[in-house]
MITORDO-547604 format. One record per atom (N, C-alpha, C): atom name; residue in three letters; x, y, z. Coordinates in steps of 0.1 Angstrom, whole numbers, plus 5000, padded with zeros to 4 digits. Layout:
<pts>
site; code; u; v; w
CA; ALA; X; Y; Z
...
</pts>
This chain:
<pts>
site; code; u; v; w
N; UNK; 5017; 4909; 4870
CA; UNK; 5021; 4905; 4887
C; UNK; 5009; 4895; 4895
N; UNK; 5015; 4890; 4898
CA; UNK; 5001; 4877; 4903
C; UNK; 4994; 4887; 4920
N; UNK; 4986; 4885; 4918
CA; UNK; 4979; 4895; 4933
C; UNK; 4984; 4888; 4946
N; UNK; 4985; 4895; 4955
CA; UNK; 4990; 4895; 4965
C; UNK; 4980; 4886; 4974
N; UNK; 4977; 4876; 4981
CA; UNK; 4973; 4870; 4993
C; UNK; 4974; 4873; 5003
N; UNK; 4962; 4881; 5007
CA; UNK; 4957; 4886; 5019
C; UNK; 4956; 4878; 5035
N; UNK; 4963; 4864; 5035
CA; UNK; 4962; 4858; 5045
C; UNK; 4967; 4868; 5057
N; UNK; 4967; 4862; 5072
CA; UNK; 4970; 4873; 5081
C; UNK; 4988; 4868; 5082
N; UNK; 4997; 4878; 5079
CA; UNK; 5011; 4874; 5081
C; UNK; 5019; 4865; 5073
N; UNK; 5009; 4870; 5062
CA; UNK; 5012; 4861; 5042
C; UNK; 5031; 4862; 5039
N; UNK; 5034; 4870; 5045
CA; UNK; 5046; 4874; 5044
C; UNK; 5060; 4870; 5048
N; UNK; 5051; 4865; 5061
CA; UNK; 5065; 4856; 5071
C; UNK; 5057; 4843; 5074
N; UNK; 5047; 4839; 5067
CA; UNK; 5041; 4827; 5068
C; UNK; 5051; 4814; 5062
N; UNK; 5048; 4803; 5068
CA; UNK; 5053; 4789; 5057
C; UNK; 5045; 4791; 5048
N; UNK; 5045; 4783; 5033
CA; UNK; 5038; 4780; 5023
C; UNK; 5027; 4774; 5031
N; UNK; 5016; 4780; 5020
CA; UNK; 5003; 4776; 5028
C; UNK; 4996; 4760; 5020
N; UNK; 4992; 4757; 5033
CA; UNK; 4984; 4743; 5022
C; UNK; 4973; 4745; 5017
N; UNK; 4975; 4735; 5010
CA; UNK; 4962; 4737; 4996
C; UNK; 4946; 4748; 5003
N; UNK; 4943; 4737; 5016
CA; UNK; 4931; 4741; 5025
C; UNK; 4932; 4757; 5029
N; UNK; 4946; 4757; 5036
CA; UNK; 4945; 4772; 5036
C; UNK; 4947; 4781; 5025
N; UNK; 4955; 4774; 5012
CA; UNK; 4956; 4789; 5004
C; UNK; 4944; 4792; 4994
N; UNK; 4931; 4781; 4997
CA; UNK; 4921; 4779; 4988
C; UNK; 4910; 4793; 4999
N; UNK; 4911; 4791; 5009
CA; UNK; 4906; 4801; 5019
C; UNK; 4910; 4819; 5016
N; UNK; 4923; 4820; 5014
CA; UNK; 4930; 4832; 5011
C; UNK; 4925; 4837; 5001
N; UNK; 4927; 4823; 4993
CA; UNK; 4919; 4833; 4980
C; UNK; 4903; 4834; 4978
N; UNK; 4897; 4829; 4984
CA; UNK; 4884; 4837; 4988
C; UNK; 4881; 4844; 4993
N; UNK; 4888; 4847; 5002
CA; UNK; 4891; 4860; 5011
C; UNK; 4895; 4868; 5003
N; UNK; 4909; 4866; 4996
CA; UNK; 4910; 4879; 4983
C; UNK; 4897; 4880; 4974
N; UNK; 4889; 4870; 4971
CA; UNK; 4882; 4875; 4961
C; UNK; 4873; 4886; 4964
N; UNK; 4868; 4877; 4976
CA; UNK; 4861; 4891; 4984
C; UNK; 4862; 4901; 4987
N; UNK; 4876; 4904; 4989
CA; UNK; 4884; 4919; 4991
C; UNK; 4884; 4925; 4981
N; UNK; 4885; 4917; 4969
CA; UNK; 4889; 4924; 4952
C; UNK; 4873; 4928; 4945
N; UNK; 4863; 4922; 4951
CA; UNK; 4854; 4922; 4944
C; UNK; 4845; 4940; 4952
N; UNK; 4847; 4934; 4968
CA; UNK; 4843; 4951; 4973
C; UNK; 4852; 4960; 4967
N; UNK; 4860; 4960; 4968
CA; UNK; 4867; 4976; 4960
C; UNK; 4865; 4977; 4950
N; UNK; 4863; 4971; 4939
CA; UNK; 4856; 4967; 4924
C; UNK; 4844; 4980; 4927
N; UNK; 4836; 4972; 4939
CA; UNK; 4823; 4981; 4943
C; UNK; 4822; 4990; 4943
N; UNK; 4832; 4998; 4956
CA; UNK; 4834; 5010; 4964
C; UNK; 4835; 5020; 4947
N; UNK; 4847; 5017; 4942
CA; UNK; 4850; 5021; 4931
C; UNK; 4837; 5028; 4922
N; UNK; 4832; 5014; 4918
CA; UNK; 4817; 5019; 4910
C; UNK; 4806; 5027; 4917
N; UNK; 4807; 5022; 4926
CA; UNK; 4790; 5029; 4936
C; UNK; 4794; 5037; 4945
N; UNK; 4812; 5037; 4957
CA; UNK; 4806; 5040; 4968
C; UNK; 4806; 5034; 4981
N; UNK; 4812; 5039; 4991
CA; UNK; 4813; 5024; 4997
C; UNK; 4804; 5025; 5010
N; UNK; 4794; 5040; 5006
CA; UNK; 4781; 5038; 5013
C; UNK; 4770; 5029; 5009
N; UNK; 4768; 5031; 4994
CA; UNK; 4760; 5028; 4985
C; UNK; 4765; 5011; 4980
N; UNK; 4773; 5004; 4986
CA; UNK; 4778; 4992; 4983
C; UNK; 4770; 4982; 4994
N; UNK; 4765; 4974; 4993
CA; UNK; 4760; 4962; 4999
C; UNK; 4764; 4952; 4997
N; UNK; 4764; 4945; 5011
CA; UNK; 4774; 4930; 5014
C; UNK; 4766; 4920; 5001
N; UNK; 4753; 4921; 5003
CA; UNK; 4745; 4913; 4990
C; UNK; 4755; 4918; 4976
N; UNK; 4757; 4928; 4975
CA; UNK; 4762; 4933; 4962
C; UNK; 4779; 4927; 4964
N; UNK; 4783; 4923; 4974
CA; UNK; 4803; 4920; 4971
C; UNK; 4795; 4906; 4970
N; UNK; 4790; 4901; 4977
CA; UNK; 4788; 4884; 4975
C; UNK; 4784; 4879; 4962
N; UNK; 4776; 4890; 4960
CA; UNK; 4771; 4884; 4945
C; UNK; 4781; 4884; 4936
N; UNK; 4792; 4898; 4936
CA; UNK; 4804; 4900; 4926
C; UNK; 4815; 4892; 4931
N; UNK; 4814; 4888; 4935
CA; UNK; 4823; 4875; 4944
C; UNK; 4821; 4864; 4939
N; UNK; 4810; 4857; 4939
CA; UNK; 4805; 4846; 4934
C; UNK; 4808; 4835; 4952
N; UNK; 4799; 4846; 4962
CA; UNK; 4802; 4831; 4971
C; UNK; 4784; 4836; 4980
N; UNK; 4783; 4826; 4988
CA; UNK; 4769; 4831; 4997
C; UNK; 4777; 4846; 5009
N; UNK; 4762; 4850; 5013
CA; UNK; 4768; 4857; 5027
C; UNK; 4772; 4851; 5036
N; UNK; 4769; 4840; 5039
CA; UNK; 4773; 4838; 5051
C; UNK; 4790; 4831; 5049
N; UNK; 4792; 4828; 5037
CA; UNK; 4807; 4828; 5035
C; UNK; 4817; 4843; 5038
N; UNK; 4808; 4852; 5032
CA; UNK; 4818; 4865; 5035
C; UNK; 4814; 4869; 5053
N; UNK; 4804; 4862; 5061
CA; UNK; 4809; 4868; 5076
C; UNK; 4816; 4857; 5077
N; UNK; 4825; 4847; 5070
CA; UNK; 4830; 4835; 5080
C; UNK; 4846; 4846; 5076
N; UNK; 4851; 4854; 5065
CA; UNK; 4860; 4862; 5064
C; UNK; 4862; 4874; 5073
N; UNK; 4848; 4883; 5067
CA; UNK; 4849; 4894; 5072
C; UNK; 4839; 4904; 5079
N; UNK; 4838; 4909; 5092
CA; UNK; 4826; 4910; 5104
C; UNK; 4811; 4921; 5093
N; UNK; 4819; 4929; 5084
CA; UNK; 4815; 4937; 5083
C; UNK; 4822; 4946; 5070
N; UNK; 4814; 4956; 5061
CA; UNK; 4817; 4960; 5051
C; UNK; 4837; 4972; 5058
N; UNK; 4831; 4974; 5068
CA; UNK; 4844; 4985; 5071
C; UNK; 4858; 4971; 5076
N; UNK; 4854; 4961; 5078
CA; UNK; 4865; 4956; 5084
C; UNK; 4871; 4947; 5066
N; UNK; 4864; 4952; 5054
CA; UNK; 4872; 4945; 5045
C; UNK; 4882; 4955; 5043
N; UNK; 4882; 4970; 5047
CA; UNK; 4892; 4979; 5046
C; UNK; 4904; 4972; 5051
N; UNK; 4900; 4964; 5065
CA; UNK; 4912; 4961; 5073
C; UNK; 4921; 4955; 5060
N; UNK; 4915; 4947; 5059
CA; UNK; 4923; 4933; 5047
C; UNK; 4930; 4950; 5037
N; UNK; 4927; 4953; 5033
CA; UNK; 4935; 4967; 5027
C; UNK; 4953; 4969; 5033
N; UNK; 4949; 4972; 5046
CA; UNK; 4965; 4971; 5055
C; UNK; 4974; 4963; 5052
N; UNK; 4967; 4952; 5055
CA; UNK; 4973; 4939; 5048
C; UNK; 4981; 4937; 5040
N; UNK; 4975; 4940; 5025
CA; UNK; 4978; 4942; 5014
C; UNK; 4994; 4950; 5015
N; UNK; 4989; 4963; 5014
CA; UNK; 4999; 4975; 5018
C; UNK; 5013; 4968; 5025
N; UNK; 5010; 4960; 5034
CA; UNK; 5020; 4954; 5045
C; UNK; 5029; 4948; 5039
N; UNK; 5021; 4938; 5031
CA; UNK; 5028; 4929; 5025
C; UNK; 5040; 4935; 5016
N; UNK; 5033; 4949; 5009
CA; UNK; 5043; 4956; 4997
C; UNK; 5056; 4958; 5004
N; UNK; 5058; 4963; 5019
CA; UNK; 5064; 4966; 5025
C; UNK; 5074; 4953; 5025
N; UNK; 5067; 4943; 5030
CA; UNK; 5076; 4933; 5036
C; UNK; 5084; 4928; 5020
N; UNK; 5078; 4930; 5008
CA; UNK; 5087; 4920; 4997
C; UNK; 5095; 4933; 4992
N; UNK; 5093; 4950; 4997
CA; UNK; 5104; 4956; 4992
C; UNK; 5110; 4955; 5002
N; UNK; 5111; 4951; 5013
CA; UNK; 5128; 4949; 5026
C; UNK; 5136; 4938; 5019
N; UNK; 5124; 4931; 5019
CA; UNK; 5136; 4915; 5012
C; UNK; 5139; 4915; 4998
N; UNK; 5134; 4925; 4989
CA; UNK; 5147; 4929; 4981
C; UNK; 5157; 4934; 4979
N; UNK; 5155; 4943; 4988
CA; UNK; 5169; 4953; 4990
C; UNK; 5175; 4942; 5002
N; UNK; 5171; 4940; 5008
CA; UNK; 5183; 4929; 5011
C; UNK; 5186; 4920; 5012
N; UNK; 5184; 4914; 4999
CA; UNK; 5188; 4901; 4991
C; UNK; 5197; 4904; 4983
N; UNK; 5191; 4919; 4975
CA; UNK; 5204; 4924; 4970
C; UNK; 5199; 4924; 4953
N; UNK; 5183; 4920; 4954
CA; UNK; 5176; 4923; 4939
C; UNK; 5171; 4934; 4936
N; UNK; 5172; 4944; 4942
CA; UNK; 5171; 4955; 4942
C; UNK; 5180; 4969; 4950
N; UNK; 5182; 4975; 4945
CA; UNK; 5191; 4987; 4959
C; UNK; 5177; 4990; 4967
N; UNK; 5183; 4997; 4978
CA; UNK; 5174; 5003; 4986
C; UNK; 5167; 5016; 4979
N; UNK; 5173; 5021; 4970
CA; UNK; 5166; 5031; 4960
C; UNK; 5155; 5028; 4953
N; UNK; 5161; 5016; 4943
CA; UNK; 5150; 5007; 4936
C; UNK; 5140; 5002; 4945
N; UNK; 5143; 4998; 4955
CA; UNK; 5130; 4990; 4963
C; UNK; 5117; 4999; 4966
N; UNK; 5126; 5012; 4969
CA; UNK; 5117; 5021; 4979
C; UNK; 5110; 5029; 4964
N; UNK; 5114; 5030; 4954
CA; UNK; 5112; 5032; 4943
C; UNK; 5093; 5026; 4937
N; UNK; 5099; 5011; 4936
CA; UNK; 5094; 5001; 4934
C; UNK; 5078; 5004; 4942
N; UNK; 5084; 5008; 4960
CA; UNK; 5071; 5004; 4963
C; UNK; 5066; 5021; 4965
N; UNK; 5070; 5026; 4962
CA; UNK; 5062; 5040; 4956
C; UNK; 5053; 5040; 4942
N; UNK; 5056; 5029; 4936
CA; UNK; 5046; 5033; 4928
C; UNK; 5031; 5018; 4930
N; UNK; 5041; 5009; 4936
CA; UNK; 5027; 4996; 4941
C; UNK; 5019; 4999; 4954
N; UNK; 5024; 5011; 4959
CA; UNK; 5012; 5012; 4974
C; UNK; 5004; 5013; 4970
N; UNK; 4997; 5026; 4955
CA; UNK; 4988; 5030; 4960
C; UNK; 4980; 5020; 4943
N; UNK; 4982; 5013; 4942
CA; UNK; 4973; 5001; 4930
C; UNK; 4960; 5000; 4934
N; UNK; 4959; 4993; 4949
CA; UNK; 4942; 4992; 4951
C; UNK; 4940; 5002; 4948
N; UNK; 4938; 5020; 4964
CA; UNK; 4930; 5030; 4960
C; UNK; 4934; 5034; 4947
N; UNK; 4941; 5035; 4940
CA; UNK; 4944; 5038; 4931
C; UNK; 4940; 5037; 4915
N; UNK; 4928; 5024; 4914
CA; UNK; 4917; 5023; 4905
C; UNK; 4909; 5033; 4905
N; UNK; 4909; 5038; 4909
CA; UNK; 4902; 5049; 4905
C; UNK; 4898; 5062; 4914
N; UNK; 4898; 5077; 4911
CA; UNK; 4897; 5086; 4921
C; UNK; 4885; 5085; 4928
N; UNK; 4872; 5080; 4925
CA; UNK; 4856; 5078; 4934
C; UNK; 4865; 5069; 4942
N; UNK; 4872; 5055; 4943
CA; UNK; 4871; 5052; 4952
C; UNK; 4879; 5058; 4962
N; UNK; 4892; 5064; 4955
CA; UNK; 4901; 5071; 4970
C; UNK; 4890; 5085; 4977
N; UNK; 4883; 5087; 4971
CA; UNK; 4874; 5097; 4975
C; UNK; 4864; 5086; 4984
N; UNK; 4856; 5077; 4978
CA; UNK; 4851; 5069; 4988
C; UNK; 4858; 5063; 5002
N; UNK; 4864; 5062; 4998
CA; UNK; 4879; 5057; 5014
C; UNK; 4877; 5069; 5020
N; UNK; 4884; 5078; 5020
CA; UNK; 4886; 5089; 5027
C; UNK; 4872; 5093; 5033
N; UNK; 4862; 5090; 5031
CA; UNK; 4847; 5095; 5038
C; UNK; 4845; 5088; 5049
N; UNK; 4847; 5071; 5043
CA; UNK; 4852; 5061; 5057
C; UNK; 4863; 5064; 5065
N; UNK; 4875; 5070; 5063
CA; UNK; 4886; 5075; 5072
C; UNK; 4877; 5082; 5079
N; UNK; 4874; 5093; 5074
CA; UNK; 4869; 5103; 5080
C; UNK; 4855; 5106; 5093
N; UNK; 4847; 5093; 5090
CA; UNK; 4835; 5087; 5094
C; UNK; 4836; 5075; 5101
N; UNK; 4842; 5065; 5103
CA; UNK; 4845; 5056; 5111
C; UNK; 4858; 5057; 5118
N; UNK; 4856; 5057; 5128
CA; UNK; 4867; 5059; 5141
C; UNK; 4879; 5047; 5139
N; UNK; 4868; 5032; 5142
CA; UNK; 4876; 5020; 5135
C; UNK; 4882; 5023; 5126
N; UNK; 4880; 5023; 5115
CA; UNK; 4882; 5020; 5106
C; UNK; 4897; 5029; 5106
N; UNK; 4895; 5044; 5110
CA; UNK; 4905; 5049; 5109
C; UNK; 4918; 5048; 5119
N; UNK; 4914; 5043; 5131
CA; UNK; 4927; 5033; 5135
C; UNK; 4930; 5021; 5137
N; UNK; 4924; 5012; 5122
CA; UNK; 4933; 5004; 5117
C; UNK; 4941; 5006; 5105
N; UNK; 4936; 5017; 5098
CA; UNK; 4946; 5023; 5090
C; UNK; 4957; 5033; 5092
N; UNK; 4957; 5040; 5111
CA; UNK; 4966; 5044; 5115
C; UNK; 4979; 5037; 5117
N; UNK; 4972; 5028; 5126
CA; UNK; 4980; 5012; 5133
C; UNK; 4990; 5006; 5114
N; UNK; 4981; 5009; 5104
CA; UNK; 4988; 5006; 5093
C; UNK; 5004; 5012; 5087
N; UNK; 4998; 5025; 5091
CA; UNK; 5005; 5033; 5081
C; UNK; 5019; 5033; 5094
N; UNK; 5013; 5036; 5107
CA; UNK; 5028; 5030; 5117
C; UNK; 5040; 5018; 5113
N; UNK; 5031; 5006; 5112
CA; UNK; 5038; 4995; 5108
C; UNK; 5048; 4995; 5095
N; UNK; 5038; 5004; 5086
CA; UNK; 5048; 5005; 5077
C; UNK; 5059; 5015; 5077
N; UNK; 5061; 5027; 5083
CA; UNK; 5067; 5032; 5088
C; UNK; 5079; 5031; 5091
N; UNK; 5076; 5023; 5102
CA; UNK; 5087; 5013; 5108
C; UNK; 5095; 5003; 5099
N; UNK; 5087; 4997; 5088
CA; UNK; 5094; 4990; 5078
C; UNK; 5103; 4999; 5069
N; UNK; 5092; 5006; 5070
CA; UNK; 5104; 5021; 5055
C; UNK; 5117; 5025; 5064
N; UNK; 5112; 5024; 5072
CA; UNK; 5125; 5030; 5081
C; UNK; 5136; 5018; 5080
N; UNK; 5133; 5008; 5080
CA; UNK; 5144; 4996; 5074
C; UNK; 5153; 4996; 5064
N; UNK; 5141; 5003; 5049
CA; UNK; 5145; 5004; 5040
C; UNK; 5160; 5011; 5042
N; UNK; 5154; 5027; 5049
CA; UNK; 5162; 5041; 5045
C; UNK; 5173; 5035; 5053
N; UNK; 5175; 5034; 5066
CA; UNK; 5184; 5028; 5072
C; UNK; 5198; 5022; 5061
N; UNK; 5192; 5009; 5052
CA; UNK; 5201; 5000; 5044
C; UNK; 5205; 5010; 5033
N; UNK; 5198; 5023; 5031
CA; UNK; 5194; 5033; 5019
C; UNK; 5213; 5040; 5026
N; UNK; 5210; 5043; 5038
CA; UNK; 5220; 5050; 5043
C; UNK; 5233; 5047; 5042
N; UNK; 5236; 5032; 5047
CA; UNK; 5245; 5021; 5043
C; UNK; 5250; 5021; 5033
N; UNK; 5245; 5016; 5023
CA; UNK; 5251; 5020; 5012
C; UNK; 5250; 5032; 5002
N; UNK; 5248; 5048; 5016
CA; UNK; 5252; 5061; 5008
C; UNK; 5242; 5059; 4997
N; UNK; 5231; 5054; 4997
CA; UNK; 5224; 5060; 4989
C; UNK; 5215; 5072; 4996
N; UNK; 5211; 5070; 5006
CA; UNK; 5204; 5085; 5015
C; UNK; 5211; 5091; 5020
N; UNK; 5207; 5105; 5028
CA; UNK; 5211; 5115; 5037
C; UNK; 5214; 5109; 5049
N; UNK; 5222; 5112; 5054
CA; UNK; 5226; 5104; 5072
C; UNK; 5223; 5116; 5083
N; UNK; 5222; 5128; 5075
CA; UNK; 5216; 5140; 5084
C; UNK; 5204; 5138; 5090
N; UNK; 5191; 5129; 5083
CA; UNK; 5184; 5125; 5091
C; UNK; 5178; 5112; 5098
N; UNK; 5167; 5106; 5107
CA; UNK; 5168; 5098; 5106
C; UNK; 5158; 5086; 5100
N; UNK; 5160; 5082; 5098
CA; UNK; 5154; 5068; 5093
C; UNK; 5138; 5072; 5089
N; UNK; 5133; 5069; 5104
CA; UNK; 5119; 5070; 5108
C; UNK; 5117; 5083; 5102
N; UNK; 5125; 5095; 5099
CA; UNK; 5119; 5107; 5097
C; UNK; 5117; 5105; 5083
N; UNK; 5126; 5101; 5075
CA; UNK; 5129; 5101; 5059
C; UNK; 5112; 5087; 5055
N; UNK; 5109; 5081; 5066
CA; UNK; 5099; 5073; 5062
C; UNK; 5083; 5081; 5064
N; UNK; 5084; 5091; 5071
CA; UNK; 5075; 5097; 5072
C; UNK; 5069; 5107; 5061
N; UNK; 5085; 5112; 5062
CA; UNK; 5083; 5120; 5044
C; UNK; 5082; 5113; 5035
N; UNK; 5081; 5102; 5034
CA; UNK; 5081; 5094; 5023
C; UNK; 5065; 5094; 5021
N; UNK; 5056; 5087; 5037
CA; UNK; 5044; 5081; 5031
C; UNK; 5035; 5096; 5031
N; UNK; 5040; 5111; 5038
CA; UNK; 5036; 5120; 5034
C; UNK; 5032; 5128; 5020
N; UNK; 5043; 5125; 5011
CA; UNK; 5046; 5128; 5001
C; UNK; 5038; 5120; 4992
N; UNK; 5037; 5109; 4990
CA; UNK; 5024; 5102; 4987
C; UNK; 5013; 5103; 4986
N; UNK; 5011; 5098; 4999
CA; UNK; 4994; 5102; 5000
C; UNK; 4991; 5119; 4996
N; UNK; 5002; 5128; 4997
CA; UNK; 4996; 5140; 4988
C; UNK; 4992; 5138; 4975
N; UNK; 5003; 5131; 4967
CA; UNK; 5002; 5129; 4957
C; UNK; 4992; 5119; 4950
N; UNK; 4984; 5112; 4959
CA; UNK; 4974; 5101; 4957
C; UNK; 4958; 5114; 4957
N; UNK; 4960; 5121; 4971
CA; UNK; 4951; 5132; 4970
C; UNK; 4949; 5139; 4959
N; UNK; 4959; 5143; 4958
CA; UNK; 4957; 5159; 4951
C; UNK; 4954; 5154; 4936
N; UNK; 4954; 5139; 4934
CA; UNK; 4950; 5133; 4921
C; UNK; 4934; 5132; 4921
N; UNK; 4930; 5128; 4931
CA; UNK; 4917; 5130; 4930
C; UNK; 4907; 5143; 4929
N; UNK; 4911; 5151; 4929
CA; UNK; 4905; 5161; 4934
C; UNK; 4908; 5171; 4917
N; UNK; 4915; 5163; 4908
CA; UNK; 4918; 5169; 4895
C; UNK; 4909; 5162; 4884
N; UNK; 4908; 5170; 4868
CA; UNK; 4899; 5161; 4861
C; UNK; 4910; 5146; 4859
N; UNK; 4902; 5139; 4857
CA; UNK; 4909; 5121; 4852
C; UNK; 4924; 5119; 4843
N; UNK; 4933; 5120; 4850
CA; UNK; 4946; 5112; 4845
C; UNK; 4949; 5103; 4849
N; UNK; 4957; 5090; 4840
CA; UNK; 4963; 5086; 4847
C; UNK; 4971; 5086; 4861
N; UNK; 4973; 5080; 4869
CA; UNK; 4977; 5082; 4880
C; UNK; 4998; 5076; 4881
N; UNK; 5001; 5064; 4874
CA; UNK; 5009; 5062; 4873
C; UNK; 5024; 5072; 4869
N; UNK; 5018; 5080; 4858
CA; UNK; 5029; 5090; 4858
C; UNK; 5034; 5102; 4867
N; UNK; 5017; 5102; 4873
CA; UNK; 5021; 5113; 4888
C; UNK; 5029; 5110; 4895
N; UNK; 5032; 5096; 4899
CA; UNK; 5038; 5091; 4909
C; UNK; 5052; 5088; 4906
N; UNK; 5057; 5085; 4892
CA; UNK; 5070; 5088; 4892
C; UNK; 5075; 5098; 4890
N; UNK; 5067; 5110; 4884
CA; UNK; 5074; 5127; 4888
C; UNK; 5075; 5127; 4905
N; UNK; 5061; 5121; 4910
CA; UNK; 5067; 5128; 4928
C; UNK; 5078; 5121; 4931
N; UNK; 5081; 5108; 4931
CA; UNK; 5089; 5104; 4931
C; UNK; 5103; 5107; 4929
N; UNK; 5108; 5114; 4919
CA; UNK; 5118; 5121; 4915
C; UNK; 5118; 5138; 4915
N; UNK; 5109; 5136; 4925
CA; UNK; 5103; 5153; 4935
C; UNK; 5111; 5146; 4949
N; UNK; 5105; 5138; 4953
CA; UNK; 5106; 5132; 4966
C; UNK; 5122; 5126; 4967
N; UNK; 5130; 5120; 4958
CA; UNK; 5142; 5114; 4964
C; UNK; 5151; 5126; 4966
N; UNK; 5152; 5137; 4958
CA; UNK; 5162; 5148; 4961
C; UNK; 5166; 5152; 4977
N; UNK; 5153; 5153; 4981
CA; UNK; 5151; 5154; 4996
C; UNK; 5155; 5144; 5007
N; UNK; 5157; 5132; 5001
CA; UNK; 5164; 5119; 5007
C; UNK; 5172; 5113; 5006
N; UNK; 5176; 5116; 4991
CA; UNK; 5190; 5110; 4986
C; UNK; 5205; 5118; 4995
N; UNK; 5213; 5111; 4988
CA; UNK; 5228; 5118; 4995
C; UNK; 5231; 5126; 4981
N; UNK; 5229; 5137; 4990
CA; UNK; 5238; 5145; 4978
C; UNK; 5250; 5145; 4977
N; UNK; 5258; 5144; 4991
CA; UNK; 5272; 5141; 4987
C; UNK; 5275; 5131; 4978
N; UNK; 5270; 5123; 4980
CA; UNK; 5271; 5107; 4965
C; UNK; 5268; 5115; 4953
N; UNK; 5258; 5120; 4950
CA; UNK; 5253; 5126; 4935
C; UNK; 5263; 5136; 4934
N; UNK; 5267; 5145; 4944
CA; UNK; 5280; 5153; 4933
C; UNK; 5291; 5144; 4937
N; UNK; 5297; 5138; 4942
CA; UNK; 5312; 5132; 4938
C; UNK; 5307; 5125; 4926
N; UNK; 5298; 5118; 4919
CA; UNK; 5296; 5110; 4911
C; UNK; 5298; 5122; 4901
N; UNK; 5288; 5134; 4906
CA; UNK; 5287; 5145; 4892
C; UNK; 5302; 5149; 4887
N; UNK; 5313; 5149; 4900
CA; UNK; 5323; 5154; 4894
C; UNK; 5334; 5145; 4890
N; UNK; 5329; 5133; 4890
CA; UNK; 5336; 5122; 4885
C; UNK; 5331; 5120; 4868
</pts>
């Protein structure tokens, strides 16, 4: 799977020109290098110099894209929001059913932080100690819930999701269950995350899916 370019509003923007694409690719290279170092050394111990060296860019180039290390984490929210947008597009175009799009999103959202347990723990420390980062991520989660609500609305229209709960409530439940799965993974002995995510989605869906529809299918 090709990486998502973390250019502003990339999911809704027109195709990037060559110069814009190069800038987006440089920004993403810095972002990916930073995440790798955060996973290896922790956020606090990682320096801007280490990030620029790993990304093979100058220090001035780093500051063309990010104000500081904390600002790099704001790019993570952009990546996540693009994933929500792609899931909506897949469901609304008919490429995936709403349930399939939700499951795909469930597996894709933790891809970056889920690279290592140490990275998630490091990010949690930053979220708890930096109000600026916490506010950025909180806004990202709120925007994501709104996009999830669109997916759950479509799932309800298709008869795939229960209709006795508001889409926004289902969206919040989705985020809570997914975040809980990742957090529990970080405090246990190292194991691959993906099988845990697959199992946790199957645990989540009976509470969100349309039980009447399942019952009709079983009776037939």
